[in-house]
Structures are given as structure tokens and as C-alpha cells.
All heavy atoms as TSV, in Angstrom:
chain	resi	resn	atom	element	x	y	z
A	1	MET	N	N	4.430	-20.266	4.465
A	1	MET	CA	C	4.400	-18.866	4.809
A	1	MET	C	C	5.419	-18.628	5.918
A	1	MET	O	O	5.508	-19.372	6.873
A	1	MET	CB	C	2.997	-18.489	5.291
A	1	MET	CG	C	2.872	-17.043	5.679
A	1	MET	SD	S	1.174	-16.515	5.783
A	1	MET	CE	C	0.893	-16.636	7.514
A	2	SER	N	N	6.192	-17.585	5.777
A	2	SER	CA	C	7.191	-17.268	6.793
A	2	SER	C	C	6.628	-16.252	7.777
A	2	SER	O	O	5.776	-15.432	7.440
A	2	SER	CB	C	8.451	-16.722	6.138
A	2	SER	OG	O	8.173	-15.534	5.456
A	3	PHE	N	N	7.108	-16.336	9.009
A	3	PHE	CA	C	6.678	-15.419	10.055
A	3	PHE	C	C	7.511	-14.151	9.998
A	3	PHE	O	O	8.665	-14.176	9.610
A	3	PHE	CB	C	6.845	-16.068	11.428
A	3	PHE	CG	C	6.112	-17.359	11.585
A	3	PHE	CD1	C	6.757	-18.478	12.077
A	3	PHE	CD2	C	4.777	-17.464	11.248
A	3	PHE	CE1	C	6.085	-19.673	12.244
A	3	PHE	CE2	C	4.095	-18.647	11.399
A	3	PHE	CZ	C	4.752	-19.762	11.896
A	4	ASN	N	N	6.920	-13.027	10.401
A	4	ASN	CA	C	7.696	-11.793	10.474
A	4	ASN	C	C	7.437	-11.032	11.778
A	4	ASN	O	O	7.855	-9.905	11.920
A	4	ASN	CB	C	7.443	-10.904	9.253
A	4	ASN	CG	C	6.017	-10.431	9.124
A	4	ASN	OD1	O	5.186	-10.675	9.978
A	4	ASN	ND2	N	5.732	-9.764	8.028
A	5	VAL	N	N	6.742	-11.679	12.733
A	5	VAL	CA	C	6.481	-11.076	14.041
A	5	VAL	C	C	7.154	-11.949	15.096
A	5	VAL	O	O	6.821	-13.125	15.238
A	5	VAL	CB	C	4.960	-10.964	14.308
A	5	VAL	CG1	C	4.691	-10.453	15.705
A	5	VAL	CG2	C	4.310	-10.054	13.283
A	6	GLY	N	N	8.105	-11.372	15.823
A	6	GLY	CA	C	8.841	-12.096	16.853
A	6	GLY	C	C	8.033	-12.298	18.119
A	6	GLY	O	O	6.901	-11.814	18.254
A	7	SER	N	N	8.617	-13.009	19.095
A	7	SER	CA	C	7.874	-13.392	20.291
A	7	SER	C	C	7.486	-12.199	21.167
A	7	SER	O	O	6.361	-12.128	21.657
A	7	SER	CB	C	8.672	-14.408	21.099
A	7	SER	OG	O	9.918	-13.868	21.476
A	8	THR	N	N	8.396	-11.251	21.386
A	8	THR	CA	C	8.059	-10.082	22.196
A	8	THR	C	C	7.016	-9.232	21.481
A	8	THR	O	O	6.031	-8.792	22.097
A	8	THR	CB	C	9.315	-9.240	22.481
A	8	THR	OG1	O	10.291	-10.062	23.097
A	8	THR	CG2	C	9.000	-8.071	23.365
A	9	ASP	N	N	7.220	-9.010	20.214
A	9	ASP	CA	C	6.273	-8.249	19.394
A	9	ASP	C	C	4.909	-8.939	19.410
A	9	ASP	O	O	3.869	-8.301	19.508
A	9	ASP	CB	C	6.821	-8.144	17.975
A	9	ASP	CG	C	6.101	-7.132	17.110
A	9	ASP	OD1	O	5.241	-6.410	17.630
A	9	ASP	OD2	O	6.421	-7.068	15.909
A	10	ARG	N	N	4.925	-10.258	19.338
A	10	ARG	CA	C	3.694	-11.045	19.323
A	10	ARG	C	C	2.908	-10.863	20.617
A	10	ARG	O	O	1.704	-10.616	20.589
A	10	ARG	CB	C	4.046	-12.513	19.114
A	10	ARG	CG	C	2.866	-13.414	19.074
A	10	ARG	CD	C	3.300	-14.857	18.896
A	10	ARG	NE	N	2.132	-15.686	18.680
A	10	ARG	CZ	C	2.108	-16.982	18.857
A	10	ARG	NH1	N	3.205	-17.608	19.215
A	10	ARG	NH2	N	1.019	-17.666	18.655
A	11	MET	N	N	3.575	-10.981	21.751
A	11	MET	CA	C	2.896	-10.831	23.041
A	11	MET	C	C	2.326	-9.421	23.210
A	11	MET	O	O	1.203	-9.255	23.690
A	11	MET	CB	C	3.848	-11.143	24.187
A	11	MET	CG	C	4.148	-12.603	24.360
A	11	MET	SD	S	2.659	-13.539	24.734
A	11	MET	CE	C	2.618	-14.659	23.361
A	12	LEU	N	N	3.088	-8.412	22.805
A	12	LEU	CA	C	2.598	-7.036	22.893
A	12	LEU	C	C	1.364	-6.826	22.023
A	12	LEU	O	O	0.409	-6.152	22.422
A	12	LEU	CB	C	3.694	-6.053	22.503
A	12	LEU	CG	C	4.836	-5.896	23.498
A	12	LEU	CD1	C	5.944	-5.039	22.913
A	12	LEU	CD2	C	4.340	-5.315	24.800
A	13	ARG	N	N	1.370	-7.397	20.841
A	13	ARG	CA	C	0.229	-7.270	19.932
A	13	ARG	C	C	-1.012	-7.955	20.489
A	13	ARG	O	O	-2.118	-7.418	20.411
A	13	ARG	CB	C	0.561	-7.864	18.556
A	13	ARG	CG	C	1.508	-7.017	17.742
A	13	ARG	CD	C	1.957	-7.800	16.510
A	13	ARG	NE	N	2.921	-7.052	15.749
A	13	ARG	CZ	C	2.610	-6.322	14.675
A	13	ARG	NH1	N	1.373	-6.270	14.251
A	13	ARG	NH2	N	3.543	-5.660	14.036
A	14	ILE	N	N	-0.832	-9.141	21.056
A	14	ILE	CA	C	-1.969	-9.881	21.604
A	14	ILE	C	C	-2.568	-9.137	22.787
A	14	ILE	O	O	-3.783	-8.962	22.879
A	14	ILE	CB	C	-1.553	-11.317	21.979
A	14	ILE	CG1	C	-1.254	-12.113	20.703
A	14	ILE	CG2	C	-2.626	-12.005	22.811
A	14	ILE	CD1	C	-0.655	-13.486	20.935
A	15	VAL	N	N	-1.710	-8.666	23.699
A	15	VAL	CA	C	-2.200	-7.926	24.866
A	15	VAL	C	C	-2.881	-6.632	24.429
A	15	VAL	O	O	-3.978	-6.303	24.903
A	15	VAL	CB	C	-1.055	-7.650	25.862
A	15	VAL	CG1	C	-1.477	-6.682	26.933
A	15	VAL	CG2	C	-0.566	-8.955	26.479
A	16	ALA	N	N	-2.261	-5.894	23.521
A	16	ALA	CA	C	-2.847	-4.642	23.046
A	16	ALA	C	C	-4.182	-4.898	22.353
A	16	ALA	O	O	-5.148	-4.150	22.556
A	16	ALA	CB	C	-1.888	-3.932	22.093
A	17	GLY	N	N	-4.269	-5.947	21.563
A	17	GLY	CA	C	-5.513	-6.275	20.878
A	17	GLY	C	C	-6.635	-6.598	21.848
A	17	GLY	O	O	-7.770	-6.140	21.682
A	18	ILE	N	N	-6.326	-7.354	22.900
A	18	ILE	CA	C	-7.333	-7.705	23.896
A	18	ILE	C	C	-7.789	-6.466	24.661
A	18	ILE	O	O	-8.987	-6.269	24.910
A	18	ILE	CB	C	-6.802	-8.793	24.847
A	18	ILE	CG1	C	-6.658	-10.107	24.081
A	18	ILE	CG2	C	-7.707	-8.961	26.054
A	18	ILE	CD1	C	-5.935	-11.200	24.837
A	19	VAL	N	N	-6.832	-5.595	25.020
A	19	VAL	CA	C	-7.182	-4.370	25.744
A	19	VAL	C	C	-8.058	-3.469	24.884
A	19	VAL	O	O	-9.077	-2.937	25.346
A	19	VAL	CB	C	-5.908	-3.628	26.211
A	19	VAL	CG1	C	-6.226	-2.235	26.700
A	19	VAL	CG2	C	-5.188	-4.429	27.284
A	20	ILE	N	N	-7.678	-3.295	23.629
A	20	ILE	CA	C	-8.458	-2.425	22.731
A	20	ILE	C	C	-9.847	-3.014	22.495
A	20	ILE	O	O	-10.840	-2.286	22.498
A	20	ILE	CB	C	-7.707	-2.190	21.410
A	20	ILE	CG1	C	-6.423	-1.406	21.682
A	20	ILE	CG2	C	-8.579	-1.438	20.415
A	20	ILE	CD1	C	-5.482	-1.337	20.494
A	21	LEU	N	N	-9.932	-4.331	22.315
A	21	LEU	CA	C	-11.240	-4.956	22.147
A	21	LEU	C	C	-12.082	-4.815	23.412
A	21	LEU	O	O	-13.304	-4.685	23.342
A	21	LEU	CB	C	-11.092	-6.432	21.786
A	21	LEU	CG	C	-10.793	-6.733	20.333
A	21	LEU	CD1	C	-10.484	-8.209	20.154
A	21	LEU	CD2	C	-11.953	-6.326	19.461
A	22	GLY	N	N	-11.436	-4.832	24.576
A	22	GLY	CA	C	-12.149	-4.655	25.829
A	22	GLY	C	C	-12.806	-3.297	25.944
A	22	GLY	O	O	-13.813	-3.138	26.641
A	23	LEU	N	N	-12.261	-2.312	25.256
A	23	LEU	CA	C	-12.859	-0.975	25.261
A	23	LEU	C	C	-14.248	-0.969	24.640
A	23	LEU	O	O	-15.041	-0.069	24.889
A	23	LEU	CB	C	-11.953	0.010	24.522
A	23	LEU	CG	C	-10.651	0.372	25.219
A	23	LEU	CD1	C	-9.806	1.252	24.311
A	23	LEU	CD2	C	-10.912	1.045	26.545
A	24	PHE	N	N	-14.534	-1.972	23.839
A	24	PHE	CA	C	-15.857	-2.080	23.218
A	24	PHE	C	C	-16.949	-2.104	24.286
A	24	PHE	O	O	-18.034	-1.575	24.088
A	24	PHE	CB	C	-15.937	-3.332	22.347
A	24	PHE	CG	C	-17.246	-3.506	21.655
A	24	PHE	CD1	C	-17.512	-2.817	20.482
A	24	PHE	CD2	C	-18.217	-4.351	22.164
A	24	PHE	CE1	C	-18.724	-2.969	19.825
A	24	PHE	CE2	C	-19.424	-4.509	21.515
A	24	PHE	CZ	C	-19.683	-3.821	20.347
A	25	PHE	N	N	-16.651	-2.725	25.426
A	25	PHE	CA	C	-17.639	-2.861	26.491
A	25	PHE	C	C	-17.630	-1.671	27.451
A	25	PHE	O	O	-18.512	-1.563	28.299
A	25	PHE	CB	C	-17.395	-4.157	27.258
A	25	PHE	CG	C	-17.476	-5.363	26.377
A	25	PHE	CD1	C	-16.328	-6.011	25.956
A	25	PHE	CD2	C	-18.700	-5.832	25.934
A	25	PHE	CE1	C	-16.398	-7.117	25.137
A	25	PHE	CE2	C	-18.782	-6.935	25.111
A	25	PHE	CZ	C	-17.629	-7.582	24.707
A	26	VAL	N	N	-16.629	-0.803	27.334
A	26	VAL	CA	C	-16.501	0.336	28.230
A	26	VAL	C	C	-16.997	1.623	27.585
A	26	VAL	O	O	-17.645	2.444	28.240
A	26	VAL	CB	C	-15.027	0.507	28.674
A	26	VAL	CG1	C	-14.853	1.724	29.541
A	26	VAL	CG2	C	-14.541	-0.748	29.392
A	27	LEU	N	N	-16.714	1.810	26.313
A	27	LEU	CA	C	-17.073	3.041	25.614
A	27	LEU	C	C	-18.573	3.088	25.304
A	27	LEU	O	O	-19.220	2.049	25.175
A	27	LEU	CB	C	-16.280	3.168	24.323
A	27	LEU	CG	C	-14.767	3.295	24.476
A	27	LEU	CD1	C	-14.109	3.276	23.110
A	27	LEU	CD2	C	-14.404	4.556	25.228
A	28	ASP	N	N	-19.079	4.303	25.180
A	28	ASP	CA	C	-20.490	4.498	24.857
A	28	ASP	C	C	-20.641	5.111	23.466
A	28	ASP	O	O	-19.726	5.737	22.942
A	28	ASP	CB	C	-21.139	5.454	25.864
A	28	ASP	CG	C	-21.267	4.832	27.235
A	28	ASP	OD1	O	-21.399	3.599	27.307
A	28	ASP	OD2	O	-21.224	5.581	28.229
A	29	GLY	N	N	-21.800	4.931	22.902
A	29	GLY	CA	C	-22.124	5.561	21.627
A	29	GLY	C	C	-21.373	4.954	20.457
A	29	GLY	O	O	-21.015	3.783	20.450
A	30	ASN	N	N	-21.154	5.791	19.454
A	30	ASN	CA	C	-20.495	5.329	18.237
A	30	ASN	C	C	-19.016	5.054	18.419
A	30	ASN	O	O	-18.410	4.350	17.624
A	30	ASN	CB	C	-20.693	6.342	17.114
A	30	ASN	CG	C	-22.131	6.372	16.652
A	30	ASN	OD1	O	-22.845	5.390	16.767
A	30	ASN	ND2	N	-22.566	7.508	16.140
A	31	PHE	N	N	-18.414	5.620	19.464
A	31	PHE	CA	C	-16.985	5.405	19.697
A	31	PHE	C	C	-16.673	3.952	20.037
A	31	PHE	O	O	-15.560	3.497	19.836
A	31	PHE	CB	C	-16.469	6.313	20.821
A	31	PHE	CG	C	-16.375	7.743	20.420
A	31	PHE	CD1	C	-17.192	8.689	21.004
A	31	PHE	CD2	C	-15.477	8.153	19.452
A	31	PHE	CE1	C	-17.127	10.007	20.635
A	31	PHE	CE2	C	-15.397	9.471	19.065
A	31	PHE	CZ	C	-16.222	10.404	19.655
A	32	ARG	N	N	-17.643	3.227	20.550
A	32	ARG	CA	C	-17.380	1.839	20.927
A	32	ARG	C	C	-17.009	0.990	19.716
A	32	ARG	O	O	-16.259	0.030	19.833
A	32	ARG	CB	C	-18.569	1.260	21.677
A	32	ARG	CG	C	-19.753	0.946	20.797
A	32	ARG	CD	C	-20.937	0.459	21.551
A	32	ARG	NE	N	-20.567	-0.703	22.320
A	32	ARG	CZ	C	-21.400	-1.390	23.056
A	32	ARG	NH1	N	-22.652	-1.040	23.132
A	32	ARG	NH2	N	-20.997	-2.456	23.716
A	33	TRP	N	N	-17.513	1.343	18.546
A	33	TRP	CA	C	-17.204	0.553	17.350
A	33	TRP	C	C	-15.748	0.714	16.922
A	33	TRP	O	O	-15.210	-0.145	16.231
A	33	TRP	CB	C	-18.161	0.912	16.217
A	33	TRP	CG	C	-19.572	0.577	16.595
A	33	TRP	CD1	C	-20.543	1.457	16.960
A	33	TRP	CD2	C	-20.135	-0.722	16.710
A	33	TRP	NE1	N	-21.688	0.770	17.291
A	33	TRP	CE2	C	-21.470	-0.576	17.142
A	33	TRP	CE3	C	-19.654	-2.004	16.496
A	33	TRP	CZ2	C	-22.311	-1.662	17.355
A	33	TRP	CZ3	C	-20.506	-3.083	16.707
A	33	TRP	CH2	C	-21.804	-2.904	17.129
A	34	LEU	N	N	-15.113	1.798	17.329
A	34	LEU	CA	C	-13.691	1.970	17.027
A	34	LEU	C	C	-12.835	0.937	17.748
A	34	LEU	O	O	-11.722	0.638	17.323
A	34	LEU	CB	C	-13.238	3.384	17.408
A	34	LEU	CG	C	-13.798	4.508	16.547
A	34	LEU	CD1	C	-13.362	5.854	17.110
A	34	LEU	CD2	C	-13.344	4.357	15.115
A	35	ALA	N	N	-13.346	0.381	18.826
A	35	ALA	CA	C	-12.605	-0.630	19.575
A	35	ALA	C	C	-12.409	-1.915	18.765
A	35	ALA	O	O	-11.506	-2.700	19.060
A	35	ALA	CB	C	-13.305	-0.937	20.891
A	36	LEU	N	N	-13.209	-2.105	17.737
A	36	LEU	CA	C	-13.059	-3.308	16.911
A	36	LEU	C	C	-11.745	-3.315	16.133
A	36	LEU	O	O	-11.338	-4.355	15.616
A	36	LEU	CB	C	-14.247	-3.457	15.968
A	36	LEU	CG	C	-15.581	-3.741	16.654
A	36	LEU	CD1	C	-16.692	-3.826	15.616
A	36	LEU	CD2	C	-15.514	-5.011	17.474
A	37	ILE	N	N	-11.072	-2.166	16.090
A	37	ILE	CA	C	-9.759	-2.126	15.440
A	37	ILE	C	C	-8.769	-3.005	16.203
A	37	ILE	O	O	-7.723	-3.384	15.665
A	37	ILE	CB	C	-9.255	-0.660	15.311
A	37	ILE	CG1	C	-8.137	-0.544	14.284
A	37	ILE	CG2	C	-8.793	-0.124	16.643
A	37	ILE	CD1	C	-8.591	-0.699	12.879
A	38	GLY	N	N	-9.106	-3.376	17.422
A	38	GLY	CA	C	-8.269	-4.279	18.210
A	38	GLY	C	C	-8.130	-5.659	17.597
A	38	GLY	O	O	-7.229	-6.418	17.952
A	39	ILE	N	N	-9.000	-5.979	16.659
A	39	ILE	CA	C	-8.899	-7.262	15.962
A	39	ILE	C	C	-7.599	-7.334	15.168
A	39	ILE	O	O	-6.999	-8.408	15.045
A	39	ILE	CB	C	-10.125	-7.467	15.044
A	39	ILE	CG1	C	-11.380	-7.622	15.887
A	39	ILE	CG2	C	-9.938	-8.647	14.117
A	39	ILE	CD1	C	-12.670	-7.626	15.091
A	40	VAL	N	N	-7.142	-6.203	14.655
A	40	VAL	CA	C	-5.934	-6.189	13.812
A	40	VAL	C	C	-4.690	-6.613	14.588
A	40	VAL	O	O	-4.008	-7.566	14.184
A	40	VAL	CB	C	-5.755	-4.813	13.130
A	40	VAL	CG1	C	-4.434	-4.748	12.392
A	40	VAL	CG2	C	-6.917	-4.525	12.209
A	41	PRO	N	N	-4.333	-5.959	15.710
A	41	PRO	CA	C	-3.146	-6.424	16.420
A	41	PRO	C	C	-3.316	-7.829	16.997
A	41	PRO	O	O	-2.355	-8.603	17.056
A	41	PRO	CB	C	-2.927	-5.387	17.522
A	41	PRO	CG	C	-4.201	-4.666	17.661
A	41	PRO	CD	C	-4.891	-4.757	16.334
A	42	LEU	N	N	-4.534	-8.174	17.397
A	42	LEU	CA	C	-4.771	-9.518	17.920
A	42	LEU	C	C	-4.524	-10.570	16.843
A	42	LEU	O	O	-3.826	-11.559	17.076
A	42	LEU	CB	C	-6.194	-9.621	18.464
A	42	LEU	CG	C	-6.581	-10.953	19.092
A	42	LEU	CD1	C	-5.698	-11.275	20.288
A	42	LEU	CD2	C	-8.036	-10.937	19.499
A	43	ALA	N	N	-5.048	-10.343	15.659
A	43	ALA	CA	C	-4.877	-11.308	14.560
A	43	ALA	C	C	-3.422	-11.403	14.120
A	43	ALA	O	O	-2.908	-12.506	13.897
A	43	ALA	CB	C	-5.762	-10.924	13.383
A	44	THR	N	N	-2.739	-10.265	14.003
A	44	THR	CA	C	-1.341	-10.318	13.567
A	44	THR	C	C	-0.472	-10.987	14.623
A	44	THR	O	O	0.507	-11.652	14.286
A	44	THR	CB	C	-0.793	-8.914	13.246
A	44	THR	OG1	O	-0.925	-8.074	14.388
A	44	THR	CG2	C	-1.500	-8.310	12.060
A	45	GLY	N	N	-0.834	-10.839	15.890
A	45	GLY	CA	C	-0.098	-11.528	16.943
A	45	GLY	C	C	-0.347	-13.027	16.928
A	45	GLY	O	O	0.564	-13.821	17.100
A	46	LEU	N	N	-1.584	-13.420	16.714
A	46	LEU	CA	C	-1.915	-14.847	16.693
A	46	LEU	C	C	-1.341	-15.563	15.474
A	46	LEU	O	O	-0.875	-16.699	15.568
A	46	LEU	CB	C	-3.432	-15.033	16.739
A	46	LEU	CG	C	-4.109	-14.645	18.054
A	46	LEU	CD1	C	-5.628	-14.749	17.915
A	46	LEU	CD2	C	-3.615	-15.513	19.190
A	47	PHE	N	N	-1.372	-14.905	14.325
A	47	PHE	CA	C	-0.862	-15.523	13.098
A	47	PHE	C	C	0.641	-15.326	12.906
A	47	PHE	O	O	1.230	-15.923	12.006
A	47	PHE	CB	C	-1.609	-14.989	11.876
A	47	PHE	CG	C	-3.039	-15.407	11.824
A	47	PHE	CD1	C	-4.045	-14.469	11.793
A	47	PHE	CD2	C	-3.389	-16.738	11.828
A	47	PHE	CE1	C	-5.379	-14.838	11.748
A	47	PHE	CE2	C	-4.716	-17.137	11.787
A	47	PHE	CZ	C	-5.714	-16.177	11.753
A	48	ARG	N	N	1.253	-14.450	13.722
A	48	ARG	CA	C	2.685	-14.151	13.661
A	48	ARG	C	C	3.108	-13.603	12.296
A	48	ARG	O	O	4.241	-13.763	11.871
A	48	ARG	CB	C	3.522	-15.384	14.029
A	48	ARG	CG	C	3.306	-15.831	15.441
A	48	ARG	CD	C	4.129	-17.023	15.795
A	48	ARG	NE	N	5.542	-16.656	15.685
A	48	ARG	CZ	C	6.529	-17.516	15.753
A	48	ARG	NH1	N	6.281	-18.779	15.916
A	48	ARG	NH2	N	7.764	-17.123	15.653
A	49	TRP	N	N	2.200	-12.970	11.609
A	49	TRP	CA	C	2.493	-12.380	10.305
A	49	TRP	C	C	1.767	-11.052	10.190
A	49	TRP	O	O	0.564	-10.971	10.423
A	49	TRP	CB	C	2.040	-13.307	9.181
A	49	TRP	CG	C	2.443	-12.815	7.837
A	49	TRP	CD1	C	3.676	-12.883	7.269
A	49	TRP	CD2	C	1.603	-12.155	6.880
A	49	TRP	NE1	N	3.647	-12.314	6.023
A	49	TRP	CE2	C	2.392	-11.852	5.767
A	49	TRP	CE3	C	0.267	-11.786	6.884
A	49	TRP	CZ2	C	1.878	-11.218	4.659
A	49	TRP	CZ3	C	-0.242	-11.137	5.774
A	49	TRP	CH2	C	0.565	-10.869	4.673
A	50	CYS	N	N	2.493	-10.009	9.829
A	50	CYS	CA	C	1.925	-8.672	9.700
A	50	CYS	C	C	2.097	-8.201	8.260
A	50	CYS	O	O	3.226	-8.137	7.756
A	50	CYS	CB	C	2.625	-7.713	10.658
A	50	CYS	SG	S	2.092	-6.008	10.517
A	51	PRO	N	N	1.002	-7.877	7.566
A	51	PRO	CA	C	1.116	-7.435	6.182
A	51	PRO	C	C	1.900	-6.133	6.042
A	51	PRO	O	O	2.613	-5.951	5.052
A	51	PRO	CB	C	-0.316	-7.258	5.715
A	51	PRO	CG	C	-1.193	-7.471	6.874
A	51	PRO	CD	C	-0.391	-7.992	8.000
A	52	ALA	N	N	1.809	-5.240	7.014
A	52	ALA	CA	C	2.583	-3.988	6.944
A	52	ALA	C	C	4.080	-4.286	7.042
A	52	ALA	O	O	4.882	-3.666	6.339
A	52	ALA	CB	C	2.157	-3.039	8.057
A	53	TYR	N	N	4.459	-5.222	7.913
A	53	TYR	CA	C	5.868	-5.617	8.006
A	53	TYR	C	C	6.341	-6.220	6.682
A	53	TYR	O	O	7.455	-5.982	6.250
A	53	TYR	CB	C	6.069	-6.636	9.119
A	53	TYR	CG	C	6.250	-6.068	10.498
A	53	TYR	CD1	C	5.941	-4.749	10.805
A	53	TYR	CD2	C	6.735	-6.860	11.531
A	53	TYR	CE1	C	6.091	-4.248	12.074
A	53	TYR	CE2	C	6.908	-6.366	12.807
A	53	TYR	CZ	C	6.587	-5.058	13.069
A	53	TYR	OH	O	6.760	-4.567	14.332
A	54	ALA	N	N	5.491	-7.008	6.048
A	54	ALA	CA	C	5.860	-7.631	4.778
A	54	ALA	C	C	6.090	-6.568	3.699
A	54	ALA	O	O	7.052	-6.660	2.932
A	54	ALA	CB	C	4.782	-8.615	4.343
A	55	LEU	N	N	5.219	-5.566	3.649
A	55	LEU	CA	C	5.375	-4.498	2.659
A	55	LEU	C	C	6.640	-3.681	2.890
A	55	LEU	O	O	7.301	-3.252	1.942
A	55	LEU	CB	C	4.166	-3.570	2.679
A	55	LEU	CG	C	2.884	-4.114	2.083
A	55	LEU	CD1	C	1.723	-3.159	2.342
A	55	LEU	CD2	C	3.055	-4.346	0.592
A	56	LEU	N	N	6.971	-3.464	4.166
A	56	LEU	CA	C	8.139	-2.647	4.508
A	56	LEU	C	C	9.422	-3.458	4.618
A	56	LEU	O	O	10.494	-2.891	4.822
A	56	LEU	CB	C	7.882	-1.898	5.821
A	56	LEU	CG	C	6.729	-0.897	5.784
A	56	LEU	CD1	C	6.447	-0.367	7.173
A	56	LEU	CD2	C	7.033	0.232	4.820
A	57	GLY	N	N	9.341	-4.773	4.507
A	57	GLY	CA	C	10.513	-5.620	4.602
A	57	GLY	C	C	11.044	-5.768	6.020
A	57	GLY	O	O	12.223	-6.055	6.211
A	58	LEU	N	N	10.190	-5.575	7.011
A	58	LEU	CA	C	10.597	-5.689	8.406
A	58	LEU	C	C	10.397	-7.105	8.908
A	58	LEU	O	O	9.545	-7.843	8.419
A	58	LEU	CB	C	9.806	-4.720	9.284
A	58	LEU	CG	C	9.971	-3.240	8.978
A	58	LEU	CD1	C	9.013	-2.419	9.815
A	58	LEU	CD2	C	11.394	-2.809	9.224
A	59	ASN	N	N	11.195	-7.474	9.913
A	59	ASN	CA	C	11.109	-8.797	10.488
A	59	ASN	C	C	11.624	-8.726	11.919
A	59	ASN	O	O	12.764	-8.332	12.138
A	59	ASN	CB	C	11.917	-9.801	9.668
A	59	ASN	CG	C	11.745	-11.213	10.156
A	59	ASN	OD1	O	11.183	-11.468	11.207
A	59	ASN	ND2	N	12.241	-12.139	9.366
A	60	THR	N	N	10.788	-9.078	12.908
A	60	THR	CA	C	11.240	-9.056	14.294
A	60	THR	C	C	11.532	-10.448	14.824
A	60	THR	O	O	11.785	-10.627	16.007
A	60	THR	CB	C	10.185	-8.374	15.192
A	60	THR	OG1	O	8.948	-9.053	15.090
A	60	THR	CG2	C	10.018	-6.910	14.813
A	61	CYS	N	N	11.517	-11.443	13.940
A	61	CYS	CA	C	11.882	-12.809	14.334
A	61	CYS	C	C	13.398	-12.922	14.356
A	61	CYS	O	O	14.081	-12.434	13.460
A	61	CYS	CB	C	11.330	-13.826	13.347
A	61	CYS	SG	S	9.563	-13.997	13.400
A	62	GLY	N	N	13.899	-13.614	15.352
A	62	GLY	CA	C	15.335	-13.785	15.467
A	62	GLY	C	C	15.915	-14.766	14.468
A	62	GLY	O	O	17.076	-14.686	14.096
A	63	ASN	N	N	15.107	-15.693	13.972
A	63	ASN	CA	C	15.605	-16.743	13.085
A	63	ASN	C	C	15.207	-16.514	11.630
A	63	ASN	O	O	14.991	-17.450	10.896
A	63	ASN	CB	C	15.103	-18.110	13.549
A	63	ASN	CG	C	13.600	-18.214	13.525
A	63	ASN	OD1	O	12.902	-17.242	13.240
A	63	ASN	ND2	N	13.087	-19.377	13.822
A	64	ALA	N	N	15.106	-15.281	11.244
A	64	ALA	CA	C	14.744	-14.879	9.870
A	64	ALA	C	C	13.332	-15.267	9.504
A	64	ALA	O	O	12.973	-15.270	8.345
A	64	ALA	CB	C	15.748	-15.435	8.858
A	65	GLY	N	N	12.524	-15.659	10.499
A	65	GLY	CA	C	11.098	-15.890	10.278
A	65	GLY	C	C	10.735	-17.118	9.491
A	65	GLY	O	O	9.683	-17.159	8.884
A	66	LYS	N	N	11.537	-18.139	9.497
A	66	LYS	CA	C	11.208	-19.359	8.751
A	66	LYS	C	C	10.179	-20.158	9.523
A	66	LYS	O	O	10.274	-20.358	10.720
A	66	LYS	CB	C	12.458	-20.222	8.520
A	66	LYS	CG	C	13.502	-19.515	7.683
A	66	LYS	CD	C	12.964	-19.222	6.310
A	66	LYS	CE	C	14.011	-18.505	5.484
A	66	LYS	NZ	N	13.485	-17.864	4.335
A	67	ALA	N	N	9.161	-20.645	8.824
A	67	ALA	CA	C	8.129	-21.466	9.447
A	67	ALA	C	C	8.711	-22.839	9.765
A	67	ALA	O	O	9.503	-23.393	9.008
A	67	ALA	CB	C	6.939	-21.613	8.506
A	68	ALA	N	N	8.309	-23.384	10.910
A	68	ALA	CA	C	8.832	-24.682	11.343
A	68	ALA	C	C	8.071	-25.815	10.690
A	68	ALA	O	O	6.974	-25.764	10.338
A	68	ALA	CB	C	8.733	-24.797	12.858
């Protein structure tokens, strides 16, 4: 599997995912469940592969995203 998420993009996704997931503990009521959407950027950052990027043909890796 080839990667399509570069290092800067990866760090931003991981940080954003953690922050959004953290909202789960801050928000009240039914809105707190929306914070679980933070799993998406966290997972795409950890796996370095984004299905939306694959569909759109995007790649933020500098080395054409080849797996090592």
C-alpha cells in the first residue's frame, strides 16, 4: 500500500484528531458524540493514507508516496 499523506499533513491530522476527540469530554448532551468524528483525521494521520485523497488523486508525500 502506498502512502498519500505527507509528514506535515500527518502531524496536522494527528493533532486535529486528538483535539476533536478531546471535545468529547468537554461538550455536553448529544453534541459530545459529534466529537467522535476526530477518529477520522487521527486514523488517516496514523496510517498515512487518506481514502478521500486516493479518490481525488491527491498526494502530499514528497517521494510519490511509496511504502518503504
